[in-house]
C-alpha positions in Angstrom: -97.9 -21.1 -30.3 -94.9 -22.2 -28.4 -92.2 -21.7 -31.0 -92.3 -17.9 -31.5 -89.5 -17.6 -34.1 -91.1 -18.0 -37.5 -94.6 -19.0 -36.3 -95.6 -15.5 -35.1 -95.4 -14.2 -38.7 -98.3 -16.6 -39.6 -101.7 -17.1 -38.1 -101.3 -17.8 -34.4 -104.6 -19.5 -33.9 -104.4 -22.3 -36.4 -102.0 -25.2 -37.2 -101.4 -27.0 -40.5 -102.8 -30.5 -40.7 -99.6 -31.6 -42.5 -96.8 -29.1 -41.6 -94.0 -28.8 -44.1 -91.2 -28.9 -41.5 -88.8 -27.8 -44.2 -85.6 -25.8 -43.4 -85.2 -23.0 -45.9 -81.8 -22.7 -47.8 -81.6 -18.9 -48.5 -79.5 -19.4 -51.6 -82.1 -21.8 -53.1 -84.9 -19.5 -52.3 -83.0 -16.5 -53.7 -82.5 -18.3 -57.1 -86.2 -19.2 -57.2 -87.7 -15.9 -56.0 -85.0 -13.2 -56.3 -87.2 -10.0 -56.6 -88.0 -9.1 -53.0 -84.6 -10.2 -51.5 -82.9 -8.0 -54.0 -85.2 -5.1 -53.4 -85.0 -5.1 -49.6 -81.2 -5.8 -49.5 -80.5 -3.1 -52.1 -82.5 -0.4 -50.5 -81.0 -1.3 -47.1 -77.5 -1.0 -48.6 -78.3 2.4 -50.1 -79.4 3.9 -46.8 -76.3 2.5 -45.0 -74.2 4.2 -47.6 -76.2 7.5 -47.2 -75.9 7.3 -43.4 -72.1 6.6 -43.6 -71.3 9.3 -46.1 -73.8 12.1 -45.5 -75.9 12.2 -42.3 -76.7 10.0 -39.3 -80.4 10.4 -39.8 -80.3 7.9 -42.6 -79.6 5.2 -40.0 -83.3 5.5 -39.0 -84.7 4.2 -42.3 -81.7 1.8 -42.5 -82.8 0.3 -39.2 -86.4 0.0 -40.4 -85.2 -1.7 -43.6 -83.0 -4.0 -41.5 -86.1 -5.1 -39.7 -88.0 -5.5 -42.9 -85.2 -7.8 -44.3 -85.3 -9.9 -41.1 -89.1 -10.0 -41.1 -89.2 -11.1 -44.8 -86.9 -14.1 -44.1 -88.9 -15.0 -41.0 -92.0 -15.2 -43.2 -90.3 -17.4 -45.7 -88.9 -19.6 -42.9 -92.3 -19.8 -41.3 -94.0 -20.6 -44.6 -92.1 -23.8 -45.1 -91.7 -24.8 -41.4 -95.3 -24.4 -40.4 -97.3 -24.1 -43.6 -99.5 -26.9 -44.9 -97.9 -29.5 -47.2 -99.9 -30.4 -50.3 -99.2 -32.5 -53.4 -99.0 -30.7 -56.7 -99.0 -31.8 -60.4 -97.5 -30.1 -63.4 -100.4 -29.5 -65.8 -98.5 -27.5 -68.5 -94.9 -27.1 -69.5 -95.1 -24.0 -71.7 -95.4 -22.1 -69.5 -94.9 -24.4 -66.5 -98.2 -24.5 -64.5 -98.6 -26.4 -61.3 -102.0 -27.4 -59.8 -102.5 -27.9 -56.1 -105.8 -29.0 -54.4 -106.9 -28.2 -50.9 -109.9 -27.6 -48.7 -110.3 -24.0 -47.5 -112.5 -25.1 -44.6 -111.7 -23.8 -41.1 -113.2 -27.0 -39.7 -116.9 -26.7 -40.6 -118.2 -27.6 -44.1 -116.2 -28.3 -47.2 -114.7 -25.7 -49.6 -112.6 -27.6 -52.1 -110.4 -25.6 -54.5 -107.6 -26.0 -56.9 -104.9 -23.4 -57.2 -103.1 -23.3 -60.6 -99.9 -21.1 -60.6 -97.1 -20.4 -62.9 -93.5 -21.0 -61.9 -90.3 -20.9 -63.9 -88.7 -24.2 -63.1 -86.6 -26.5 -65.2 -86.1 -29.5 -62.9 -88.3 -31.3 -60.4 -86.6 -33.8 -58.1 -83.6 -33.6 -60.5 -85.6 -34.5 -63.6 -86.8 -32.4 -66.5 -90.3 -30.9 -65.9 -93.0 -32.9 -67.7 -96.8 -32.8 -67.6 -97.8 -35.1 -64.7 -94.6 -34.4 -62.7 -95.3 -34.7 -59.0 -94.4 -31.7 -56.9 -94.2 -31.3 -53.1 -95.6 -27.9 -52.1 -96.1 -26.0 -48.8 -98.8 -23.3 -48.5 -100.0 -20.7 -46.1 -103.7 -19.6 -46.1 -105.2 -16.1 -46.3 -108.1 -15.1 -44.1 -111.2 -13.4 -45.4 -112.2 -9.9 -44.1 -114.8 -11.6 -41.8 -113.3 -13.8 -39.1 -116.6 -15.6 -38.8 -116.4 -17.0 -42.3 -116.0 -20.8 -42.1 -113.4 -20.9 -44.9 -110.1 -19.2 -45.9 -110.1 -16.8 -48.8 -107.1 -18.2 -50.6 -103.9 -20.2 -50.2 -100.4 -19.8 -51.5 -98.6 -23.0 -52.4 -94.8 -22.9 -53.1 -92.7 -25.8 -54.4 -90.5 -27.2 -51.7 -87.7 -27.5 -54.2 -87.7 -23.7 -54.3 -86.8 -23.6 -50.6 -84.2 -26.4 -50.4 -82.1 -28.5 -52.6 -81.9 -31.2 -50.0 -83.5 -34.2 -51.8 -83.9 -36.1 -48.6 -86.0 -33.3 -47.1 -88.0 -32.9 -50.3 -88.7 -36.7 -50.3 -89.7 -36.5 -46.7 -92.5 -34.1 -47.6 -93.5 -36.3 -50.6 -93.7 -39.3 -48.3 -96.5 -37.5 -46.3 -98.8 -37.7 -49.3 -101.0 -40.8 -49.6 -102.2 -42.5 -52.7 -105.6 -41.0 -52.0 -104.1 -37.5 -51.9 -102.8 -37.9 -55.4 -106.0 -39.5 -56.6 -108.0 -36.6 -55.2 -105.7 -34.1 -56.8 -106.0 -35.8 -60.2 -109.8 -36.0 -59.9 -110.0 -32.3 -58.9 -107.9 -31.3 -61.9 -110.1 -33.3 -64.3 -113.1 -31.2 -63.0 -111.5 -27.9 -64.0 -112.6 -26.1 -67.2 -110.1 -26.3 -70.1 -107.8 -24.8 -71.0 -106.3 -24.6 -67.5 -105.6 -21.0 -66.4 -103.7 -19.7 -63.4 -105.9 -18.7 -60.5 -108.0 -20.1 -57.7 -110.7 -22.5 -58.9 -113.6 -23.4 -56.7 -114.9 -26.9 -57.2 -118.3 -26.3 -55.9 -120.4 -23.3 -54.9 -120.3 -22.0 -51.4 
């Protein structure tokens, strides 16, 4: 791929059919997903202190952790810039569950799935979360252990509002979804067993 910054942390042989093109705001992401940023930054800070106060050899793990911090943010940036944008619907509010449909095909055959995931979120597009609220998401896909498989193993959709608070940018992603996309998502959700549970749901046997 031509743009190495960000893209090389993802699969270099495929491109999203509907790339997110979302610029990540780190503060917004940190509020939504604080665990790993806190872990990597805290451990890095600890080794910097150890290197400063005790021995220069602690700079070695500090340098490694500095790279890990950089790589982590490259992955987040690449996820939303080059990942695949898909529409999502809130299907539960207690807890908040979001359903996203996609086809895991690599280009041959059809492998439709719905991913249902839980996310602590109070507002969507500035409005209180309700069942049926529409959500713009961007996902990256996970390969199976066999590169010859015609489908991806899984995908990881994340709400765009967790990466940016820029409403114009969020709306730009929403505008890429057609009426048919929403109808397909709603039909896919209707086909799921009830009650809806978090996880990857295959809509038909492989």
